[in-house]
C-alpha positions in Angstrom: 8.8 22.0 -36.4 7.5 18.7 -35.6 4.5 19.7 -37.3 5.7 19.1 -40.9 6.6 15.7 -40.2 2.7 14.7 -39.1 0.3 13.4 -42.2 -3.5 13.8 -41.9 -3.7 10.2 -43.3 -3.4 7.3 -41.3 -0.7 6.4 -40.3 0.5 2.9 -40.5 2.5 0.6 -37.5 5.8 1.6 -39.3 5.5 5.0 -40.0 3.9 6.2 -36.6 7.6 4.7 -35.0 9.6 6.7 -37.4 7.3 10.2 -36.5 8.2 9.0 -32.6 11.5 8.4 -33.0 11.7 11.6 -34.8 9.5 13.2 -31.5 12.0 11.6 -29.2 15.4 12.8 -31.5 13.8 16.2 -31.8 13.5 16.1 -27.7 17.1 14.5 -27.7 18.6 17.5 -29.4 16.9 20.4 -29.3 15.1 21.0 -26.2 16.8 18.4 -23.4 19.9 20.6 -24.0 18.6 24.0 -23.5 17.2 22.4 -20.0 20.1 21.8 -18.9 21.7 24.2 -20.0 19.2 26.4 -18.1 20.1 23.8 -14.9 23.8 24.6 -15.1 22.4 28.2 -15.4 21.0 28.7 -12.6 23.6 25.8 -10.7 26.5 28.1 -11.7 24.5 31.4 -9.8 23.7 29.9 -6.6 26.6 27.9 -6.3 29.1 29.2 -3.7 32.4 31.0 -4.9 36.3 31.6 -2.9 35.4 34.9 -2.9 32.1 34.9 -1.7 33.4 32.6 1.6 36.7 35.2 2.1 34.3 37.7 2.5 32.0 36.4 5.0 34.7 34.7 6.8 36.5 38.3 7.0 33.8 40.2 8.2 32.4 37.1 10.4 36.3 37.1 12.5 35.5 39.6 14.6 32.4 38.5 15.5 33.2 38.3 19.2 35.9 37.7 21.3 35.7 33.8 22.2 38.8 31.1 22.1 35.9 28.0 22.8 33.4 29.8 20.1 33.3 30.2 16.9 31.8 30.6 13.1 32.1 27.8 11.4 31.4 28.6 7.2 30.4 25.8 4.7 28.3 24.3 1.8 24.5 22.8 2.2 22.9 20.6 -0.7 19.4 21.6 -0.6 17.0 20.2 -2.4 15.2 22.7 -4.8 11.8 22.4 -5.9 12.7 22.4 -9.7 15.0 18.7 -9.1 18.3 19.9 -8.8 19.9 20.1 -6.0 21.6 23.7 -5.4 25.3 24.1 -3.3 24.4 27.2 -0.6 27.0 28.7 1.3 25.9 28.3 4.8 27.1 30.3 8.4 26.5 29.4 11.8 27.8 29.7 15.2 29.5 26.0 16.3 30.2 25.4 20.3 29.9 22.3 21.5 27.0 23.0 22.2 25.1 23.1 17.9 24.5 26.0 16.9 22.6 28.8 18.6 19.9 29.9 17.3 20.0 33.4 19.2 23.2 33.9 17.5 21.3 32.9 13.7 19.9 37.2 12.9 23.0 39.1 14.4 25.4 37.0 12.2 23.1 37.2 9.1 22.9 41.5 9.6 26.9 41.4 9.9 27.1 39.3 6.0 24.6 42.4 4.9 26.5 44.7 6.3 29.7 43.0 4.3 27.2 43.8 1.3 25.8 40.0 1.6 23.0 38.7 1.2 21.5 36.6 3.3 18.4 34.7 4.3 16.5 35.5 7.0 17.1 32.9 9.9 14.4 33.8 12.9 13.8 30.1 12.6 16.7 28.2 12.0 20.9 29.0 13.8 21.8 28.2 10.0 22.5 32.0 8.0 22.7 30.8 3.7 24.3 33.9 1.9 25.4 35.1 -1.2 27.1 37.3 -3.2 23.5 40.1 -3.8 22.4 39.9 -7.4 23.3 43.2 -9.2 20.2 43.5 -10.4 17.3 43.8 -8.0 13.7 42.0 -9.4 10.9 42.6 -8.0 10.4 39.2 -6.2 12.9 37.4 -4.6 11.1 34.5 -3.2 8.6 32.5 -4.8 7.1 29.5 -3.7 6.5 26.4 -4.9 5.2 22.3 -4.7 7.9 21.3 -1.4 10.8 19.0 -2.5 10.4 16.9 0.9 6.9 16.4 1.3 3.0 17.8 0.8 3.0 21.9 1.2 5.3 24.7 -0.5 8.3 25.8 0.1 8.8 29.2 0.0 11.9 29.9 -1.7 14.8 32.7 -1.4 16.3 33.2 -5.2 19.2 35.1 -3.9 21.2 32.6 -1.6 19.0 29.6 -3.9 18.3 28.2 0.1 14.8 27.2 0.7 13.4 29.2 4.0 10.6 27.2 4.9 8.5 25.1 4.3 3.8 25.6 4.5 0.5 23.8 4.9 -1.5 26.2 2.9 -0.4 27.6 -0.5 -2.4 30.9 0.0 -0.1 31.2 3.7 2.9 30.6 1.7 2.3 33.3 -0.9 1.1 35.9 1.7 4.4 34.9 3.4 6.4 35.6 0.0 4.7 38.5 -0.6 5.4 40.1 2.8 9.4 39.2 2.7 9.3 40.8 -1.1 7.7 44.0 0.7 11.0 43.9 4.0 13.2 43.6 1.0 12.4 46.8 -0.8 12.0 48.5 2.7 15.4 47.8 3.5 17.5 48.3 0.1 14.9 52.0 -0.3 15.7 52.2 3.9 19.5 51.5 3.1 19.6 49.3 6.4 20.9 46.3 6.2 18.5 44.6 9.1 14.1 46.8 9.8 14.7 44.1 12.4 17.5 42.3 15.3 14.8 40.2 17.1 15.2 41.4 21.7 16.5 44.9 20.0 14.3 47.7 19.9 13.7 48.8 15.9 15.5 52.2 16.9 19.0 51.1 18.6 19.2 48.4 15.7 21.6 51.3 13.7 23.7 51.4 16.7 27.1 49.9 17.1 27.4 49.5 20.7 23.2 48.0 21.3 23.9 45.8 19.0 27.3 44.1 20.4 25.3 44.5 24.1 22.2 43.0 21.9 24.6 39.8 20.8 26.1 39.0 24.4 23.3 37.6 25.6 22.2 34.5 23.1 25.9 33.6 23.1 26.1 32.7 26.8 22.1 30.9 25.7 19.3 33.2 26.8 17.4 34.2 23.7 16.3 37.8 22.1 12.1 38.3 22.1 11.4 38.0 18.9 12.9 34.8 17.7 9.3 32.5 15.6 8.9 29.2 17.1 9.6 30.5 20.5 7.6 29.8 23.1 8.4 33.0 25.8 5.1 30.9 28.3 8.3 28.7 28.6 11.4 31.0 27.9 11.8 34.3 28.8 12.9 36.4 26.4 15.2 39.9 26.4 14.0 42.4 25.0 16.9 46.1 24.4 14.8 49.2 24.2 16.4 52.8 25.2 16.4 54.6 28.3 15.1 58.9 28.7 18.8 59.2 29.7 21.1 59.8 26.9 23.6 56.6 26.4 22.4 53.9 28.9 20.1 50.5 27.6 17.0 49.2 29.4 16.7 45.0 29.2 13.7 43.9 30.0 13.4 40.5 30.9 9.9 38.7 28.9 7.5 36.1 29.6 5.0 35.6 27.7 1.6 35.0 28.1 1.2 39.2 27.9 -0.2 39.1 30.9 2.6 37.8 33.2 5.5 40.2 33.0 5.5 43.1 30.9 8.6 45.0 30.7 8.7 47.3 34.3 6.3 45.3 35.4 8.1 42.7 37.4 5.3 43.0 40.7 2.7 41.1 38.0 5.1 37.8 37.9 3.4 34.6 39.6 5.2 34.3 42.6 6.2 31.0 40.9 8.2 32.9 38.7 9.8 35.9 40.9 12.8 33.6 41.3 13.8 33.0 38.0 12.9 36.4 36.9 15.9 37.7 39.6 17.9 34.6 38.9 17.8 35.7 35.1 18.3 39.5 35.7 21.6 38.6 37.9 23.1 36.4 34.9 22.0 39.4 32.1 23.7 41.8 34.4 26.7 40.0 35.1 26.9 39.3 31.3 26.8 42.9 30.8 28.8 44.4 32.9 32.2 44.7 31.5 34.8 48.1 30.0 33.2 51.0 29.5 29.9 49.8 30.7 28.4 50.7 34.0 25.7 48.0 35.0 22.7 48.1 37.8 19.2 46.3 38.8 16.7 48.1 39.3 12.8 46.8 39.6 11.7 46.5 36.9 15.6 46.0 34.7 19.0 45.5 34.3 20.4 49.2 33.7 23.8 49.8 31.0 25.4 52.9 31.7 27.6 53.7 28.3 31.0 56.0 29.4 30.9 56.3 25.8 26.7 57.5 24.8 26.9 56.0 21.4 25.9 58.5 18.5 23.1 59.8 17.7 21.2 57.9 14.8 
């Protein structure tokens, strides 16, 4: 104990120096090694392993058969609140024009279905991933003072990545609690994704509809539901089921909601009608393929599968 080195009497300067040296030596011998060991353990826990990269590469190998594009996987250093740098595994859709934000949620979905933990990437084109922990903690997400300046970082303890930085602490804490709630709900429901932008919730678990939703963002169209997308300027698409089995409807959405609703093209301002029609034609051309019959109606593109997807 440090207290044994101190005395109630007044210390002479030489004695005070000796006490300070004793304290510093104690810190060097006992506390710093423990701190270093703790940091090493945290680094090891989040550092991506070769087996993890291979697993992710195998999962994403058949992501889409597009020779001109592809998936890139690497490590990326990420500053952590404790002041050290974590090496995080990251994947993104590589094209000549750079990463496509709209594809990232679908990449994360594929990785989660392969058993990996991913950072929910609705606000980024990058997907951080790692091995899922053996034991799930009650709080996966935490907040800490931002490493890059003012504000609060939302940190994902599973992947080691900083998800986003917020100005307000209470708001950041609320986001962390909400993210933990969604993580728990997905685990209890035994599903990989509770939400995929641009896809109706009751279609997420069907492979054919997920593939359908993926083909549009690879061509540059934005799925409806991405964060920080101004849908007043960027039209989004949304896929939802038809009353007929094996048929999907693809609607073009433009905010504000009063402008264009699914199946209500007549509500579009006159200046938007031409854009609306061109977008729907682009959707139809892209989705037309083997095993699908695509038609354009007044309010949507309709896709009929030759082999209807099985029910949930």
